C-alpha positions in Angstrom: -10.6 -24.6 -7.0 -11.6 -23.8 -10.6 -10.4 -25.9 -13.5 -6.8 -24.9 -14.0 -5.8 -22.8 -17.0 -2.0 -22.7 -17.5 -2.2 -19.4 -19.4 -4.2 -17.8 -16.6 -1.9 -19.0 -13.9 1.1 -17.8 -15.9 -0.6 -14.4 -16.3 -1.2 -13.9 -12.6 2.3 -15.1 -11.7 3.7 -12.4 -14.1 2.0 -9.6 -12.2 4.9 -9.5 -9.6 7.7 -11.5 -8.1 5.6 -11.8 -4.9 2.8 -13.6 -6.7 5.2 -15.8 -8.6 7.1 -16.8 -5.5 4.2 -17.0 -3.0 4.3 -20.8 -2.9 0.8 -21.3 -4.1 -0.9 -22.4 -7.3 -2.5 -19.2 -8.6 -5.4 -21.0 -10.4 -8.4 -18.9 -9.6 -11.1 -19.9 -7.2 -14.5 -20.6 -8.6 -16.6 -17.6 -9.6 -19.9 -16.8 -8.1 -22.5 -19.0 -9.8 -25.8 -17.9 -8.1 -27.5 -15.1 -6.3 -26.4 -15.1 -2.7 -27.6 -13.9 0.7 -24.9 -13.4 3.4 -24.3 -11.3 6.5 -21.3 -9.4 5.1 -20.4 -8.9 1.4 -16.9 -7.6 0.7 -15.6 -6.3 -2.6 -11.9 -7.1 -3.0 -9.7 -9.9 -1.6 -6.7 -7.6 -1.0 -5.5 -6.7 2.5 -8.4 -4.5 3.4 -11.0 -7.0 2.5 -9.1 -9.9 4.1 -8.4 -8.1 7.4 -11.9 -6.8 7.6 -13.2 -10.4 7.3 -10.6 -11.6 9.9 -11.6 -9.1 12.6 -15.3 -9.4 11.9 -15.0 -13.2 12.5 -13.1 -12.5 15.8 -16.1 -10.4 16.8 -18.6 -13.1 15.7 -17.3 -16.5 14.4 -20.8 -17.4 13.1 -20.9 -14.6 10.5 -21.6 -15.7 6.9 -19.1 -13.6 4.8 -18.5 -13.6 1.1 -15.6 -11.9 -0.6 -16.0 -10.9 -4.3 -12.8 -10.6 -6.4 -12.5 -9.8 -10.1 -9.2 -11.5 -10.5 -7.4 -13.5 -7.7 -6.5 -12.8 -4.1 -3.5 -10.5 -4.1 -3.8 -9.4 -7.7 -3.8 -5.7 -6.9 -1.6 -3.6 -4.7 -1.6 -6.2 -1.9 0.5 -8.5 -4.2 2.6 -5.9 -5.9 3.9 -3.6 -3.3 7.4 -3.2 -1.9 6.8 -5.6 1.0 7.0 -2.8 3.6 4.9 -2.9 6.8 5.7 0.5 8.1 3.9 3.0 10.3 4.1 5.6 7.6 0.7 7.3 7.1 -0.3 8.9 3.8 0.0 12.4 5.4 3.3 13.6 6.9 3.3 14.5 10.6 3.6 18.2 9.7 0.5 18.2 7.5 -1.4 16.0 9.9 -0.8 18.6 12.7 -2.0 21.4 10.4 -5.2 19.6 9.5 -6.2 17.8 12.6 -4.2 19.3 15.5 -1.3 17.8 17.6 -3.4 15.4 19.6 -5.1 13.8 16.7 -1.8 13.7 14.7 -0.2 11.9 17.7 -3.1 9.4 17.8 -2.7 8.6 14.1 1.0 7.8 14.7 0.3 5.6 17.7 -2.4 3.7 15.8 0.1 3.1 12.9 2.8 1.8 15.3 0.2 -0.5 16.8 -0.9 -1.7 13.4 2.7 -3.0 12.6 2.8 -4.7 16.0 -0.7 -6.2 15.5 0.2 -7.7 12.1 3.2 -9.2 13.8 1.0 -10.6 16.5 -1.4 -12.2 14.1 1.4 -13.7 11.9 2.8 -15.4 15.0 -0.5 -16.5 16.4 -1.7 -17.9 13.1 1.8 -19.5 12.4 2.1 -17.8 9.0 5.4 -18.0 7.1 5.7 -14.6 5.4 9.4 -13.8 5.7 8.6 -11.2 8.4 11.5 -9.1 9.7 10.9 -6.2 12.0 14.2 -4.3 11.9 13.1 -0.7 11.3 12.9 1.6 8.3 15.9 3.8 7.3 15.2 6.9 5.3 18.6 7.8 3.8 20.0 11.0 2.2 22.4 10.5 -0.7 23.5 14.2 -0.5 24.5 16.6 2.3 22.0 19.1 1.0 19.0 17.0 2.1 20.3 16.1 5.6 18.5 19.1 7.2 15.2 17.3 6.6 15.9 14.7 9.2 16.5 17.4 11.9 13.2 19.0 10.9 11.4 15.6 11.1 12.8 14.9 14.6 11.6 18.3 15.8 8.1 17.5 14.7 8.3 14.1 16.4 9.4 15.8 19.6 6.5 18.2 19.3 4.2 15.2 19.2 6.0 13.4 22.0 6.9 10.4 19.9 10.6 10.9 19.3 11.4 7.6 21.1 10.3 5.8 17.9 12.9 7.5 15.8 16.7 8.0 15.7 18.9 10.2 13.5 21.9 8.2 12.2 25.1 9.9 11.0 27.0 8.7 8.0 29.0 6.0 9.8 26.1 4.7 11.8 24.1 4.4 8.6 26.9 2.6 6.8 27.0 0.1 9.7 23.5 -0.9 8.5 23.8 -0.4 4.7 26.4 0.9 2.3 25.3 2.8 -0.8 27.1 5.2 -3.0 26.9 8.8 -1.8 25.1 8.0 1.4 25.4 10.9 3.9 23.1 10.0 6.8 19.6 8.8 7.7 16.7 8.7 10.1 15.6 5.4 11.6 11.9 4.5 12.2 12.2 1.8 14.9 8.8 0.1 14.5 8.8 -1.1 10.9 9.1 -4.4 9.1 9.5 -6.1 5.8 7.7 -9.2 4.6 6.5 -11.2 1.6 3.2 -9.5 0.8 2.1 -12.2 -1.6 2.5 -14.9 1.1 0.6 -12.8 3.6 -2.4 -12.2 1.3 -2.6 -15.8 0.1 -2.1 -17.3 3.6 -4.6 -15.0 5.2 -7.2 -15.9 2.6 -6.6 -19.6 3.4 -7.1 -19.0 7.1 -10.4 -17.2 6.4 -11.6 -20.0 4.2 -10.9 -22.5 6.9 -13.2 -20.4 9.1 -16.0 -20.4 6.6 -15.4 -17.4 4.5 -16.3 -17.9 0.8 -14.0 -16.2 -1.7 -15.4 -15.9 -5.2 -12.8 -15.0 -7.8 -13.2 -14.1 -11.5 -16.3 -12.2 -10.5 -16.5 -8.5 -11.2 -18.5 -6.2 -9.0 -20.5 -3.7 -11.1 -22.3 -1.4 -8.5 -23.5 -1.5 -5.0 -27.1 -0.7 -3.9 -27.6 1.1 -0.6 -29.8 -0.4 2.0 -32.6 1.3 4.0 -34.9 0.4 6.9 -36.8 -2.1 4.7 -34.1 -3.5 2.4 -30.5 -4.7 3.0 -27.6 -3.4 0.8 -26.6 -5.4 -2.2 -23.5 -5.9 -4.3 -24.3 -6.4 -8.0 -21.8 -8.5 -9.8 -21.3 -9.9 -13.3 -22.4 -13.3 -12.1 -25.3 -12.4 -9.8 -26.5 -10.3 -6.9 -25.1 -10.6 -3.3 -27.5 -9.4 -0.6 -25.8 -8.5 2.7 -28.0 -8.6 5.8 -25.5 -6.6 7.9 -23.1 -4.7 5.6 -21.5 -4.3 2.1 -17.8 -3.4 2.3 -16.2 -1.7 -0.8 -12.5 -2.4 -0.4 -11.2 -2.2 -4.0 -8.7 0.7 -3.5 -7.4 2.1 -6.8 -9.8 -0.2 -8.8 -12.8 1.5 -7.3 -11.9 4.4 -9.6 -13.4 2.3 -12.5 -16.8 2.2 -10.9 -19.2 5.0 -11.7 -20.1 5.5 -8.0 -16.5 6.3 -7.1 -15.5 8.4 -10.1 -13.5 11.5 -9.1 -13.4 10.3 -5.5 -10.2 8.3 -6.1 -7.8 8.2 -9.0 -5.1 5.6 -9.9 -1.5 6.6 -9.9 1.3 4.2 -10.7 4.4 2.8 -9.0 7.1 0.6 -10.5 9.8 -1.7 -9.2 12.5 -4.1 -10.2 14.1 -7.1 -8.5 17.5 -8.7 -8.9 18.5 -12.3 -8.7 19.9 -13.5 -5.3 23.2 -11.6 -5.0 26.5 -13.4 -4.2 28.1 -13.4 -0.8 30.8 -11.0 -2.1 28.1 -8.6 -3.2 26.3 -8.7 0.1 29.6 -8.2 1.9 30.1 -5.0 0.0 26.6 -3.8 0.7 26.0 -5.0 4.2 22.3 -4.7 5.1 22.3 -7.8 7.2 19.2 -6.9 9.2 16.9 -6.4 6.2 15.7 -2.9 7.2 13.3 -1.3 4.9 15.2 1.5 3.1 13.9 4.6 1.3 15.2 8.0 0.1 14.2 11.5 1.0 13.8 12.6 -2.6 10.4 14.0 -3.8 9.8 10.8 -5.9 10.8 8.4 -3.2 13.0 5.4 -3.9 12.0 2.4 -1.8 14.0 -0.8 -1.2 13.9 -4.2 0.4 16.4 -7.0 0.9 14.3 -10.0 0.3 14.5 -13.1 2.4 16.2 -15.0 -0.5 18.9 -12.4 -0.9 17.5 -10.1 -3.7 17.3 -6.4 -3.9 13.9 -4.9 -4.6 14.0 -1.3 -5.8 11.0 0.8 -6.5 10.0 4.3 -7.3 6.8 6.2 -6.7 5.5 8.6 -9.3 6.8 6.2 -11.8 3.9 5.8 -14.2 1.8 8.3 -16.1 -1.7 9.2 -15.0 -4.1 8.3 -17.8 -6.9 10.5 -19.0 -10.2 9.9 -17.1 -8.5 7.4 -14.7 -8.3 4.7 -17.4 -6.6 1.5 -16.3 -5.1 -1.3 -18.4 -2.5 -3.9 -17.8 -0.3 -2.2 -20.4 -0.2 0.9 -18.2 1.4 -1.0 -15.3 5.0 -0.6 -16.5 7.0 1.4 -19.0 10.3 0.3 -20.5 11.9 3.8 -19.9 10.9 3.7 -16.2 12.3 0.2 -15.8 15.5 1.1 -17.4 15.8 4.1 -15.2 15.2 2.0 -12.1 17.9 -0.4 -13.0 20.3 2.5 -13.5 19.4 3.8 -10.0 20.0 0.4 -8.4 23.5 0.3 -10.0 24.1 3.9 -8.9 23.3 2.9 -5.3 25.1 -0.4 -5.5 27.9 -0.5 -8.1 28.5 -4.2 -7.5 25.2 -5.0 -9.1 25.2 -5.5 -12.9 22.5 -5.1 -15.5 22.2 -8.8 -16.3 21.2 -9.5 -12.7 17.7 -8.2 -12.9 15.0 -10.9 -13.1 11.6 -9.2 -12.5 10.0 -5.8 -13.2 6.4 -4.9 -12.5 4.1 -2.0 -11.5 0.6 -1.2 -10.6 -1.9 1.4 -9.5 -2.3 2.9 -6.0 -5.3 4.8 -4.9 -5.1 8.6 -4.3 -7.7 11.0 -2.9 -7.7 14.7 -3.6 -6.3 15.5 -0.1 -4.0 12.5 0.2 -6.1 11.2 3.1 -7.6 7.8 3.3 -11.4 7.6 3.7 -12.8 5.1 6.2 -16.6 5.5 5.9 -19.5 3.5 7.1 -23.1 4.7 6.9 -25.3 3.1 9.5 -28.5 3.8 7.5 -27.4 2.5 4.2 -25.1 -0.2 5.7 -22.4 0.4 3.1 -18.7 0.8 4.0 -16.2 2.5 1.7 -12.5 2.3 2.3 -9.9 3.8 -0.1 -7.0 6.2 -0.7 -3.9 4.7 1.1 -1.5 6.4 -1.3 0.9 3.5 -1.2 0.9 3.0 2.5 -1.6 0.1 2.5 0.1 -2.9 4.1 -0.3 -1.5 7.7 -3.1 0.9 7.0 -5.3 -1.9 5.7 -5.0 -3.8 9.0 -6.0 -0.6 10.8 -9.0 -0.2 8.4 -10.1 -3.8 9.1 -10.2 -3.1 12.9 -11.9 0.3 12.5 -14.6 -1.1 10.1 -15.4 -3.9 12.6 -15.9 -1.3 15.3 -18.1 0.8 13.0 -20.2 -2.0 11.8 -20.9 -3.1 15.4 -21.4 0.5 16.5 -18.6 0.5 18.9 -17.1 3.8 19.9 -13.4 3.3 20.4 -10.1 5.2 20.3 -9.8 4.0 16.7 -13.2 5.3 15.6 -12.2 8.7 16.9 -9.3 9.0 14.4 -9.7 11.9 12.0 -9.8 9.7 8.8 -12.9 7.9 10.1 -16.0 9.1 8.3 -13.7 11.5 6.4 -14.8 12.3 2.9 -12.2 13.8 0.6 -13.4 16.4 -1.9 -13.8 15.2 -5.5 -10.9 15.5 -7.9 -11.3 18.3 -10.4 -12.9 17.1 -13.7 -11.1 16.3 -16.9 -9.1 17.6 -18.7 -7.9 19.7 -15.7 -7.1 16.5 -13.7 -5.0 15.0 -16.5 -3.1 18.3 -17.2 -2.4 18.8 -13.5 -1.3 15.2 -12.9 1.0 15.1 -15.9 2.5 18.5 -14.9 3.2 17.4 -11.3 4.8 14.1 -12.4 7.2 15.7 -14.9 8.1 18.5 -12.5 8.9 16.3 -9.6 11.3 14.3 -11.8 12.9 17.5 -13.0 13.3 18.9 -9.4 14.8 15.6 -8.2 17.3 15.5 -11.1 18.2 19.2 -10.4 18.7 18.5 -6.7 20.9 15.5 -7.5 23.0 17.3 -10.1 23.6 20.6 -8.3 23.2 19.6 -4.7 20.4 22.1 -4.2 17.5 20.9 -2.0 13.9 21.6 -3.3 12.5 24.6 -1.4 8.9 23.4 -1.3 7.7 26.6 -3.0 7.2 25.5 -6.6 3.6 24.9 -7.7 4.2 21.2 -8.2 5.6 20.8 -4.6 2.7 22.7 -3.2 0.2 20.5 -5.1 1.7 17.3 -3.7 2.3 18.5 -0.2 0.8 15.9 2.1 
């Protein structure tokens, strides 16, 4: 452990409730201090980097693996998300069928259910304490005008032969699980869980270190150099070069957008959330929600909620932060006072027993988005460089899948996972600036307007506006 800096520890704890409450000292690990030769060099100690190291070690426990992290483990989306481990993929079932066909779409769904179950298996096997609760995910409608969406979803699931994983709940059945103002019905995804993502990231890192993985924090990766038949790939960092005899893995998600080699391949979009203090027994009696299901809305800018293990409500909103010109990223972009105020109002609208003085935390952060909303799982056998990015906010479970897929690709195994359509997929580049900035800002403002109109007048979005077509995924 590096020499402790109280200000730095305080800074990292302030990034999210999850990091503050993970039960660990957030003092950074030592930075890289010399040039290094390893078998596997991984950029990023978030979920993708950690799971990739975990499964590579299962394949070969003797591997020499180094993980390079600019900040600390869990600093990015892995420590700032909603704490959902759901089988949601970045593409809807309908769009996946259109792009890849029914069989491939079905295989994507099955792989995502399996990822949730695999994470649960590892948590149990490794005896991790991460507040895991697999009680399903409820997508609710707060208006009758949006209920038709659930019937349409179920028809698509029936088409794929996966309807057993879902159940439409009427108003009363939904209220048996959770009571919110205006709630009209829901659809239940049966294989889904909630957890404490900060604990999972930090504990998984400890397990890897016990097995010989070296994690270097406070070390910025600048570029990667591809390998060839004569030279292994390299990861060039601010503190020295890491040479990887087997593979370099680029697993920085939204933060890859800041590297020249990934510019226009991925852009950072922002999500924000608030958390209350632990609510009283009387408040929970009025809300219900005893099983801690993940809860979300079927609006365009989706609300997402969790009841934490210590009795708080987490409430977040996608599309909550402005896209910045040329994909610029700063800490000051993470949250906006107006968005946080709006989130608090939405919590109280859902749950009137909650008061404004009960909110204790607010945070946000970037998620990585590709131009076609599809994650890219790439590994080049000639250059020995892997690139994984573009989860569009569905990273907790998808990162585990990525780790297993990358292990198969690096060891040249052809499996059912390596046949999935996002494997070796390369999304088209985003349009150049200023078109990208204009388009992103237009879509963000229009989605908010459409949701407000839908809520006010009880008119469901038709899906035919330019903004809706641009974000269809």
